[in-house]
SEMAR-92904 format. One line per 3 residues: number of its first residue (from 0); for each residue x, y negated, z of N, C-alpha, C. Coordinates in steps of 0.02 Angstrom, whole numbers, always signed. Example, Ala and Ser with C-alpha at 12.3 -4.5 7.8 and 13.67 -1.06 7.14 Angstrom:
! residues 2
0	+660:+284:+390:+615:+225:+390:+660:+165:+390 | +642:+112:+354:+684:+53:+357:+645:-2:+394
! end
This chain:
! residues 189
0	-52:-755:-655:-90:-693:-658:-112:-676:-730 | -121:-726:-772:-143:-713:-841:-93:-671:-879 | -30:-675:-859:+21:-636:-893:+9:-561:-887
3	-23:-538:-834:-37:-467:-826:-84:-442:-881 | -135:-481:-895:-181:-462:-948:-146:-464:-1016 | -107:-516:-1027:-72:-524:-1091:-24:-466:-1102
6	+11:-445:-1051:+57:-388:-1058:+17:-323:-1066 | -34:-313:-1025:-72:-250:-1025:-108:-239:-1091 | -132:-292:-1123:-173:-284:-1183:-133:-257:-1243
9	-67:-265:-1240:-27:-242:-1296:-22:-165:-1300 | -34:-131:-1246:-34:-58:-1247:-93:-30:-1287 | -155:-50:-1272:-210:-24:-1314:-206:-49:-1386
12	-182:-110:-1397:-176:-134:-1466:-129:-88:-1505 | -71:-73:-1476:-23:-29:-1510:-52:+41:-1520 | -84:+68:-1470:-111:+136:-1475:-169:+139:-1525
15	-211:+87:-1526:-266:+87:-1574:-242:+77:-1645 | -190:+37:-1654:-162:+28:-1722:-130:+92:-1746 | -94:+127:-1702:-64:+191:-1721:-119:+243:-1734
18	-172:+241:-1695:-229:+286:-1706:-260:+274:-1775 | -269:+211:-1792:-298:+193:-1857:-252:+215:-1914 | -187:+206:-1905:-139:+229:-1955:-141:+305:-1961
21	-145:+339:-1905:-150:+413:-1906:-213:+435:-1943 | -268:+401:-1932:-330:+418:-1967:-323:+409:-2042 | -294:+353:-2062:-285:+341:-2134:-238:+392:-2165
24	-183:+407:-2131:-136:+457:-2157:-171:+525:-2163 | -208:+544:-2112:-242:+610:-2114:-298:+610:-2166 | -331:+553:-2176:-384:+550:-2226:-358:+563:-2296
27	-296:+543:-2308:-267:+551:-2375:-217:+608:-2381 | -203:+643:-2326:-154:+696:-2329:-174:+756:-2286 | -174:+814:-2318:-186:+876:-2282:-120:+913:-2268
30	-65:+882:-2287:+1:+913:-2279:+25:+911:-2207 | +88:+929:-2197:+115:+933:-2129:+112:+867:-2091 | +125:+812:-2126:+122:+747:-2091:+51:+730:-2071
33	+3:+742:-2116:-67:+731:-2099:-90:+774:-2041 | -70:+837:-2041:-88:+883:-1987:-57:+860:-1921 | +5:+838:-1923:+38:+814:-1862:+3:+751:-1835
36	-17:+707:-1881:-52:+647:-1859:-119:+665:-1826 | -153:+714:-1855:-217:+735:-1827:-209:+767:-1758 | -155:+804:-1748:-143:+833:-1681:-128:+779:-1629
39	-96:+725:-1650:-79:+671:-1603:-138:+623:-1593 | -185:+622:-1640:-239:+573:-1637:-279:+573:-1572 | -300:+630:-1546:-338:+629:-1483:-298:+597:-1425
42	-234:+609:-1424:-192:+581:-1371:-189:+505:-1379 | -176:+481:-1440:-173:+409:-1452:-240:+375:-1435 | -295:+406:-1457:-361:+376:-1443:-376:+375:-1368
45	-361:+429:-1334:-375:+433:-1262:-333:+383:-1223 | -269:+381:-1237:-225:+332:-1202:-245:+260:-1220 | -265:+249:-1282:-288:+183:-1301:-351:+163:-1265
48	-396:+210:-1257:-459:+197:-1222:-447:+182:-1148 | -405:+221:-1116:-389:+210:-1045:-355:+143:-1036 | -303:+130:-1076:-266:+66:-1068:-310:+8:-1089
51	-354:+18:-1137:-401:-35:-1157:-450:-53:-1101 | -475:-1:-1068:-521:-14:-1012:-485:-50:-955 | -422:-31:-942:-384:-65:-890:-372:-138:-908
54	-351:-151:-970:-338:-220:-992:-402:-261:-991 | -458:-231:-1011:-523:-265:-1010:-541:-284:-938 | -533:-236:-892:-548:-249:-822:-502:-303:-794
57	-438:-300:-812:-391:-352:-790:-412:-420:-814 | -432:-424:-877:-455:-487:-905:-514:-515:-866 | -561:-472:-849:-620:-494:-810:-601:-513:-739
60	-551:-478:-711:-531:-493:-642:-490:-557:-637 | -450:-570:-688:-405:-628:-686:-441:-692:-706 | -481:-688:-760:-516:-747:-784:-588:-744:-760
63	-609:-792:-719:-678:-791:-694:-729:-793:-751 | -784:-756:-743:-835:-753:-794:-862:-823:-810 | -868:-865:-759:-893:-933:-770:-847:-971:-819
66	-782:-959:-813:-734:-992:-858:-740:-963:-928 | -739:-897:-934:-743:-865:-1000:-807:-883:-1037 | -862:-882:-1001:-927:-893:-1033:-943:-966:-1044
69	-902:-1011:-1018:-917:-1083:-1025:-892:-1111:-1091 | -850:-1074:-1127:-825:-1099:-1191:-844:-1051:-1247 | -856:-1078:-1306:-870:-1034:-1363:-813:-985:-1377
72	-751:-1008:-1371:-694:-965:-1384:-692:-907:-1334 | -705:-922:-1270:-706:-870:-1219:-762:-819:-1232 | -821:-845:-1251:-877:-799:-1266:-861:-756:-1327
75	-832:-786:-1378:-814:-748:-1438:-763:-695:-1422 | -713:-712:-1382:-661:-664:-1364:-691:-605:-1325 | -734:-620:-1278:-766:-566:-1239:-811:-522:-1283
78	-846:-554:-1329:-889:-516:-1374:-848:-468:-1416 | -794:-493:-1447:-752:-450:-1489:-714:-399:-1448 | -692:-417:-1388:-658:-369:-1344:-705:-312:-1326
81	-767:-328:-1312:-817:-277:-1296:-830:-232:-1356 | -836:-262:-1415:-846:-222:-1476:-786:-177:-1489 | -726:-203:-1480:-666:-163:-1493:-662:-103:-1447
84	-673:-115:-1383:-670:-61:-1334:-724:-9:-1349 | -785:-32:-1363:-840:+14:-1378:-827:+53:-1443 | -799:+19:-1492:-786:+51:-1557:-735:+107:-1550
87	-680:+93:-1516:-629:+145:-1508:-652:+200:-1459 | -696:+183:-1413:-726:+235:-1371:-767:+282:-1414 | -805:+254:-1461:-845:+294:-1507:-800:+338:-1550
90	-746:+310:-1577:-700:+351:-1617:-670:+408:-1576 | -655:+394:-1513:-627:+446:-1469:-678:+502:-1459 | -740:+484:-1446:-793:+534:-1436:-804:+574:-1500
93	-806:+540:-1557:-815:+575:-1621:-760:+627:-1631 | -698:+607:-1619:-642:+653:-1630:-646:+713:-1584 | -664:+701:-1520:-669:+757:-1473:-728:+802:-1488
96	-785:+774:-1506:-844:+815:-1519:-838:+856:-1583 | -808:+827:-1634:-807:+860:-1699:-739:+891:-1717 | -688:+876:-1678:-622:+906:-1690:-598:+894:-1761
99	-568:+946:-1790:-541:+939:-1857:-595:+940:-1911 | -656:+954:-1892:-711:+954:-1941:-723:+885:-1971 | -699:+833:-1938:-709:+765:-1966:-671:+756:-2031
102	-626:+802:-2046:-587:+797:-2109:-615:+841:-2163 | -670:+877:-2149:-701:+920:-2199:-742:+878:-2247 | -725:+881:-2309:-762:+844:-2360:-730:+776:-2375
105	-731:+759:-2438:-700:+696:-2460:-735:+635:-2430 | -802:+637:-2428:-838:+579:-2401:-824:+569:-2327 | -818:+624:-2289:-801:+618:-2218:-734:+584:-2209
108	-687:+601:-2251:-621:+570:-2247:-625:+495:-2262 | -665:+478:-2313:-672:+407:-2330:-707:+369:-2274 | -756:+400:-2243:-791:+368:-2187:-741:+356:-2130
111	-701:+405:-2114:-652:+397:-2061:-601:+342:-2078 | -579:+339:-2140:-532:+286:-2161:-566:+218:-2155 | -630:+214:-2174:-666:+150:-2168:-674:+130:-2095
114	-688:+179:-2052:-694:+164:-1981:-627:+139:-1953 | -572:+169:-1974:-506:+146:-1952:-496:+73:-1972 | -515:+56:-2034:-509:-13:-2057:-551:-61:-2017
117	-612:-41:-2001:-656:-84:-1960:-624:-95:-1891 | -597:-42:-1862:-565:-49:-1796:-506:-97:-1798 | -466:-94:-1851:-408:-139:-1857:-432:-211:-1861
120	-485:-223:-1899:-512:-291:-1905:-538:-316:-1837 | -575:-274:-1802:-602:-294:-1736:-546:-312:-1688 | -496:-269:-1683:-440:-282:-1637:-401:-343:-1659
123	-392:-351:-1724:-355:-409:-1749:-389:-475:-1732 | -454:-477:-1741:-491:-539:-1725:-492:-550:-1650 | -501:-497:-1612:-500:-503:-1539:-433:-532:-1515
126	-379:-506:-1541:-313:-531:-1523:-302:-603:-1545 | -327:-620:-1603:-321:-689:-1627:-357:-737:-1580 | -417:-718:-1560:-455:-762:-1514:-422:-766:-1446
129	-396:-709:-1422:-359:-710:-1358:-297:-754:-1363 | -262:-749:-1418:-204:-792:-1428:-222:-866:-1427 | -277:-883:-1458:-300:-953:-1457:-316:-976:-1387
132	-343:-931:-1347:-360:-949:-1278:-298:-968:-1237 | -241:-937:-1252:-181:-953:-1214:-133:-999:-1252 | -155:-1024:-1310:-115:-1073:-1347:-70:-1045:-1401
135	-78:-982:-1419:-39:-952:-1474:-84:-947:-1535 | -78:-996:-1579:-123:-1000:-1637:-94:-961:-1696 | -139:-933:-1736:-118:-895:-1794:-155:-919:-1856
138	-132:-896:-1913:-164:-913:-1976:-228:-872:-1988 | -238:-821:-1948:-299:-781:-1956:-360:-824:-1944 | -354:-872:-1898:-411:-916:-1886:-429:-956:-1948
141	-379:-975:-1989:-392:-1010:-2052:-429:-964:-2101 | -409:-901:-2102:-443:-853:-2145:-516:-845:-2123 | -527:-840:-2057:-595:-834:-2032:-637:-895:-2050
144	-607:-954:-2048:-642:-1015:-2068:-663:-1011:-2141 | -617:-989:-2183:-632:-983:-2255:-688:-932:-2268 | -693:-883:-2223:-747:-833:-2229:-812:-857:-2197
147	-811:-917:-2169:-873:-946:-2142:-882:-944:-2068 | -831:-925:-2030:-838:-922:-1958:-791:-972:-1925 | -819:-1022:-1894:-780:-1070:-1856:-771:-1040:-1786
150	-709:-1022:-1770:-696:-985:-1708:-705:-1027:-1646 | -708:-1093:-1654:-718:-1136:-1595:-792:-1149:-1581 | -835:-1114:-1615:-906:-1117:-1598:-929:-1046:-1584
153	-981:-1039:-1544:-1003:-972:-1525:-1028:-934:-1585 | -1007:-872:-1589:-1026:-830:-1645:-1096:-803:-1631 | -1141:-824:-1673:-1209:-797:-1672:-1217:-755:-1734
156	-1260:-708:-1732:-1271:-663:-1788:-1325:-693:-1834 | -1304:-733:-1884:-1355:-760:-1930:-1388:-703:-1970 | -1443:-719:-2000:-1482:-667:-2034:-1442:-632:-2088
159	-1403:-669:-2128:-1364:-637:-2181:-1312:-589:-2151 | -1279:-609:-2097:-1230:-566:-2065:-1264:-504:-2037 | -1321:-513:-2006:-1359:-456:-1979:-1379:-408:-2036
162	-1400:-435:-2092:-1417:-394:-2149:-1356:-354:-2174 | -1299:-386:-2178:-1237:-352:-2199:-1219:-296:-2151 | -1225:-309:-2085:-1209:-259:-2035:-1257:-199:-2042
165	-1321:-212:-2052:-1370:-157:-2059:-1356:-117:-2122 | -1344:-151:-2178:-1330:-117:-2241:-1266:-74:-2234 | -1214:-102:-2204:-1152:-65:-2194:-1164:-4:-2150
168	-1203:-11:-2097:-1218:+45:-2053:-1256:+100:-2091 | -1305:+80:-2131:-1343:+129:-2169:-1299:+165:-2219 | -1255:+128:-2253:-1209:+159:-2301:-1162:+208:-2266
171	-1135:+189:-2208:-1089:+234:-2172:-1126:+297:-2148 | -1187:+289:-2124:-1225:+348:-2103:-1240:+393:-2163 | -1261:+362:-2219:-1275:+401:-2279:-1213:+438:-2303
174	-1156:+405:-2303:-1094:+437:-2323:-1077:+495:-2276 | -1089:+486:-2212:-1076:+539:-2163:-1121:+599:-2175 | -1185:+586:-2189:-1231:+641:-2203:-1213:+677:-2267
177	-1198:+638:-2320:-1177:+668:-2383:-1111:+707:-2375 | -1066:+680:-2334:-1001:+711:-2324:-1006:+778:-2288 | -1059:+788:-2250:-1067:+852:-2215:-1075:+909:-2264
180	-1105:+894:-2322:-1118:+947:-2371:-1058:+962:-2415 | -1014:+913:-2425:-956:+925:-2469:-898:+951:-2428 | -859:+994:-2458:-802:+1025:-2425:-740:+1016:-2468
183	-683:+1015:-2436:-620:+1015:-2472:-609:+1084:-2501 | -591:+1089:-2566:-581:+1155:-2596:-529:+1195:-2557 | -544:+1259:-2549:-498:+1304:-2515:-512:+1310:-2440
186	-557:+1270:-2413:-571:+1275:-2341:-635:+1315:-2331 | -636:+1353:-2277:-696:+1392:-2260:-752:+1346:-2238 | -813:+1368:-2253:-870:+1327:-2233:-903:+1352:-2171
! end
């Protein structure tokens, strides 16, 4: 039964990675390719969100919560899977609520590119932890160790990490507010 989750999870991973790539391309290009990526972005995000929710539900249905929560690796994987799903749900809502206005202003573009990068990191770590759970080990775990996170112990938010998260959130909000005032030359306000 675990194979169903393993197969299903590759759909949202692919869609979210393409969504992130589309965001980065659109952030740096207002040309025809950037415009085409922006038109496809809501579709990629929506399909990624739907398939992500299905894969998440499959994971919870196949692997008992008692099993997942009994190991640090299982808890870490569920934590990052929840963050990934919530993060891309937020990106989907942002794109639908603000439409093409998210590309108005240089700072808004940079914020969107930064958000795409954060999403890639979240999904990458989630996939790494999931791979470890089924015996497919990667070098990303070595990188995480060098950065100070032992993936075989439960991830708690130490004070320094919490401070970094809060500072990053404040910076992103400030950039978003500042970006609302700046416009790309030649565009109507």
